[in-house]
C-alpha positions in Angstrom: -14.2 -23.2 4.5 -13.3 -20.5 7.0 -11.0 -17.8 5.6 -7.5 -17.3 7.0 -7.2 -14.1 9.1 -6.0 -11.0 7.3 -2.4 -10.2 7.9 -3.1 -6.5 7.6 -5.9 -4.1 7.0 -5.8 -0.5 5.7 -8.3 1.9 7.2 -8.5 5.2 5.3 -9.8 7.3 8.3 -10.6 10.4 6.3 -10.7 11.7 2.7 -9.5 15.1 3.9 -6.0 16.0 2.7 -3.8 19.1 2.4 -2.3 17.9 -0.9 -3.7 17.2 -4.4 -1.7 14.1 -5.5 -2.3 13.0 -9.1 -2.5 9.3 -8.1 -4.8 9.5 -5.1 -6.9 6.3 -4.9 -9.3 7.9 -2.5 -9.8 11.1 -4.5 -9.0 13.1 -1.4 -10.1 16.7 -1.1 -9.8 19.5 1.6 -12.9 18.4 3.6 -14.1 15.2 5.3 -16.7 13.0 3.5 -20.2 13.8 4.8 -20.7 10.2 5.8 -17.3 9.7 7.4 -17.3 7.1 10.2 -17.5 9.0 13.5 -15.2 8.2 16.4 -17.5 5.5 17.9 -18.0 3.8 14.5 -14.3 4.0 13.8 -13.4 2.4 17.1 -16.0 -0.3 16.6 -14.5 -1.1 13.2 -11.0 -1.2 14.6 -12.2 -3.7 17.3 -13.8 -5.9 14.6 -10.5 -5.8 12.6 -8.8 -7.2 15.7 -11.6 -9.7 16.1 -11.0 -10.9 12.6 -7.5 -11.9 13.6 -5.5 -9.2 11.8 -2.0 -8.5 13.1 -1.5 -5.0 11.7 -3.6 -2.0 10.9 -2.5 0.9 8.6 -4.2 4.2 9.4 -4.2 6.3 6.2 -6.4 8.6 4.2 -6.5 11.2 2.8 -4.0 12.5 5.3 -4.8 10.8 8.6 -3.3 13.6 10.7 -6.1 15.9 9.5 -8.6 13.8 11.5 -9.1 15.5 14.9 -9.4 12.2 16.8 -6.5 10.4 15.1 -4.4 10.1 18.3 -7.4 8.6 20.1 -7.8 6.1 17.3 -4.2 5.1 17.5 -4.5 4.6 21.3 -7.7 2.5 20.7 -6.0 0.4 18.1 -3.1 -0.3 20.4 -5.6 -1.2 23.2 -7.2 -4.0 21.1 -3.8 -5.6 20.3 -3.1 -4.4 16.8 0.3 -3.3 15.6 -0.5 0.2 14.6 1.2 2.1 11.8 0.3 5.1 9.7 0.6 6.2 6.1 1.2 9.9 5.9 2.6 12.6 3.5 4.7 13.8 6.4 4.0 17.5 5.9 2.0 18.0 9.2 4.5 16.2 11.4 5.9 18.9 13.7 8.0 18.0 16.7 4.8 18.3 18.8 2.8 16.0 16.5 5.7 13.4 16.5 5.7 13.5 20.3 1.9 12.9 20.4 2.2 10.0 18.0 4.8 8.4 20.3 2.5 9.0 23.4 -0.4 7.5 21.6 1.6 4.4 20.8 2.2 4.5 17.0 4.7 1.8 16.0 5.9 2.9 12.6 5.1 5.4 9.8 5.2 5.1 6.0 6.0 8.5 4.5 5.3 9.2 0.9 8.1 10.6 -1.2 7.4 10.7 -4.9 10.6 12.2 -6.3 14.3 12.5 -5.6 14.1 16.3 -5.9 11.8 19.1 -5.1 10.5 19.7 -8.6 9.5 16.1 -9.2 7.9 15.5 -5.8 5.9 18.7 -5.7 4.6 18.4 -9.3 3.2 14.9 -8.5 1.9 15.9 -5.1 0.1 18.9 -6.6 1.3 21.6 -4.2 4.5 23.7 -4.3 6.7 23.6 -1.3 5.7 20.2 0.1 9.2 18.7 -0.5 10.7 20.8 2.2 7.7 20.2 4.5 8.0 16.5 4.0 11.7 16.5 4.7 11.1 18.5 7.9 8.5 15.9 8.9 10.9 13.1 8.3 13.5 14.8 10.5 11.0 15.3 13.3 10.0 11.6 13.1 13.7 10.6 13.2 14.3 12.8 16.2 11.3 11.3 18.0 12.6 7.8 17.4 9.6 6.5 15.5 10.6 3.8 13.0 9.7 4.8 9.5 9.8 3.7 5.9 9.8 5.8 2.7 7.1 5.1 0.1 7.7 6.3 -3.5 5.4 5.7 -6.5 6.9 4.4 -9.7 5.7 6.0 -12.9 6.5 6.3 -16.6 9.6 8.3 -17.3 10.4 8.8 -13.6 10.7 5.3 -12.2 14.5 5.4 -12.1 14.4 8.1 -9.4 13.5 5.3 -6.9 17.1 4.4 -6.5 18.1 8.0 -5.5 15.1 8.0 -3.1 16.2 4.7 -1.6 19.7 6.2 -1.1 18.2 9.1 0.8 16.0 6.8 2.8 19.0 4.9 4.0 20.9 8.1 4.8 17.9 9.3 6.9 17.7 6.0 8.9 14.6 4.5 7.4 14.0 0.9 8.0 12.5 0.1 4.6 11.5 1.4 1.2 8.1 0.3 -0.1 7.6 1.1 -3.8 4.2 1.4 -5.3 3.6 0.8 -9.0 1.3 3.5 -10.5 -2.3 2.1 -11.0 -4.7 4.5 -12.7 -7.6 4.4 -10.2 -9.4 7.2 -8.3 -7.9 10.5 -9.3 -5.2 8.5 -11.1 -7.7 7.7 -13.9 -7.2 11.3 -15.1 -3.5 10.6 -15.7 -3.1 7.3 -17.6 0.2 8.6 -19.0 1.9 7.9 -15.7 1.5 4.1 -16.0 4.7 2.4 -16.7 5.4 0.2 -19.7 6.0 -3.5 -19.4 9.6 -2.9 -20.3 10.0 -0.3 -17.5 8.5 -2.7 -14.9 10.8 -5.4 -15.9 13.8 -3.1 -15.8 12.7 -1.9 -12.3 12.3 -5.4 -11.0 15.8 -6.4 -12.1 17.3 -3.3 -10.5 15.3 -3.9 -7.4 16.5 -7.4 -7.0 20.2 -6.4 -7.6 19.8 -3.7 -4.9 18.3 -6.0 -2.3 20.9 -8.7 -3.0 23.6 -6.1 -2.3 21.9 -4.8 0.9 22.3 -6.1 4.4 20.3 -3.5 6.3 17.5 -1.9 4.2 14.4 -3.9 3.4 12.7 -3.3 0.0 9.1 -4.1 -0.8 6.9 -3.4 -3.8 3.2 -3.2 -4.2 1.1 -3.9 -7.3 3.9 -5.7 -9.1 3.6 -9.3 -8.1 5.6 -10.6 -11.0 8.7 -9.5 -9.1 8.4 -12.6 -6.9 8.5 -14.9 -10.0 11.7 -13.1 -11.1 13.1 -13.6 -7.6 12.4 -17.3 -7.6 14.0 -17.6 -11.0 17.1 -15.6 -10.4 18.0 -15.6 -6.7 19.6 -18.5 -4.8 17.2 -20.0 -2.3 19.3 -19.1 0.8 19.3 -15.4 -0.3 15.5 -15.5 -0.9 14.9 -16.7 2.6 17.2 -14.2 4.3 16.9 -11.0 2.2 13.5 -10.9 0.4 10.1 -10.1 1.7 7.4 -12.1 -0.1 5.0 -9.9 -2.1 2.2 -11.0 -4.3 -1.3 -9.8 -5.0 -2.7 -10.1 -1.5 -6.0 -8.4 -2.3 -8.8 -10.2 -0.5 -6.5 -13.0 0.6 -4.3 -11.6 3.3 -5.2 -7.9 3.0 -8.1 -5.5 2.4 -9.0 -1.8 2.7 -11.8 0.1 4.5 -12.6 3.6 3.3 -13.7 6.5 5.5 -17.4 6.0 4.9 -17.4 2.3 5.6 -16.9 0.7 2.1 -14.7 -2.4 2.1 -12.5 -3.0 -0.9 -10.1 -5.9 -1.5 -7.3 -3.3 -1.9 -6.9 0.4 -1.9 -6.4 0.3 -5.7 -8.8 -2.6 -6.4 -12.1 -0.8 -5.9 -14.7 -3.5 -6.2 -17.1 -3.2 -3.3 -16.9 -6.2 -1.0 -19.2 -4.8 1.8 -20.1 -1.9 4.0 -19.2 -2.0 7.7 -22.4 0.1 8.5 -24.5 -2.8 7.1 -22.4 -5.8 8.2 -19.6 -6.5 10.6 -16.1 -6.5 9.2 -15.6 -10.1 10.4 -18.6 -11.2 8.3 -17.4 -9.3 5.2 -13.9 -10.8 5.5 -15.3 -14.3 5.9 -18.2 -14.3 3.5 -17.8 -11.6 0.8 -18.3 -13.1 -2.7 -15.7 -10.7 -4.0 -13.1 -12.1 -1.6 -14.1 -15.7 -2.4 -13.4 -15.1 -6.0 -10.0 -13.5 -5.4 -9.0 -16.4 -3.0 -9.6 -19.1 -5.6 -6.6 -18.8 -7.9 -7.9 -21.7 -10.0 -10.5 -19.3 -11.3 -7.9 -17.1 -13.0 -8.2 -16.9 -16.7 -5.8 -17.0 -19.7 -2.1 -16.9 -19.1 -2.6 -16.3 -15.4 -4.8 -19.4 -15.1 -2.2 -21.6 -16.8 0.7 -20.2 -14.8 2.5 -22.5 -12.3 3.2 -19.4 -10.2 -0.4 -18.3 -9.8 -0.4 -19.0 -6.1 2.6 -16.8 -5.3 1.8 -14.1 -7.9 -1.7 -14.2 -9.3 -1.1 -11.1 -11.5 -1.8 -7.6 -10.4 -5.5 -8.0 -9.8 -5.8 -4.2 -9.2 -4.5 -3.3 -12.7 -6.5 -6.1 -14.3 -9.7 -4.8 -12.7 -9.0 -1.2 -13.6 -8.5 -2.1 -17.2 -11.1 -4.9 -17.7 -13.6 -4.8 -14.8 -12.8 -8.5 -14.2 -11.4 -10.0 -11.0 -10.0 -13.0 -12.9 -8.8 -12.0 -16.3 -5.1 -12.4 -17.2 -2.6 -9.7 -16.4 -1.4 -8.5 -19.8 1.5 -6.6 -18.0 3.3 -10.0 -17.3 6.6 -10.2 -19.2 7.1 -13.9 -18.9 6.5 -16.3 -21.7 4.3 -19.4 -21.3 7.4 -21.6 -21.2 9.0 -19.4 -18.4 5.9 -19.8 -16.3 6.3 -23.6 -16.1 8.1 -24.7 -13.0 
């Protein structure tokens, strides 16, 4: 059966970065990968992503603004009909860069902010002084009129700062806050102590739901924590669910995938099981035929508690975390806090 088109695709255009973030899934360094896709290859890939039926492309990295042809790639992405957004640390966005992004046609930015204060953010990002640089970048984006969201990473002992970050985001005029649960992959494998406990995740989800229910303007989303949607269905009236909440589950390989700078295709930026290589096969063929994607799309193959769960089609467990811990695409997610009885509809 032909696979549904991807809703969005992330293209990590470079591994080069000016920061040294502890959670970096692409293990970025201060130089490009020797086999980084060149401009022609990158444009061909972007065209194939559009051909696959994707609606949205996220250009990220590394730090995408360190790639010399990034504005050309934004223009090309626009020309093939993709909604084009960028994930950035914000430190390189001068007024001139913001103007160039507008001219190239960028439609939104996701700017990482991993603390509610300078000390917390800079320690996690690995370079002193980047808090101030990021805030200047946000102001330049705001002045240029580019829609933007703020993207914090939840981690053990610091997760409660997300609320203060969300308050700042609203004050700055952000359209959304997209929260990422810490998954120890890439460089993150070196810092397992940042992974939240099950209790912390559940506390976050409850706080997240309460904040969204009280909010009429800001949109909240979360990544790598699909159990939140089960909690939403169980605790939020249906009319509020439809009007206030953005559906989020483990979309790896089902509605989303990631392509790295040297052509490797993964189901997700933090689920790093190779599904193909765009230098060897077209992106369309990989999306349609990859065995890795076929496994992830069949929720009836899930094992253990996930396989018995009536919510497996809307949640499915955090496949990224399961794979990082077990090497399996189908094992149960032991971070789920619901009992077997609670998982019956």
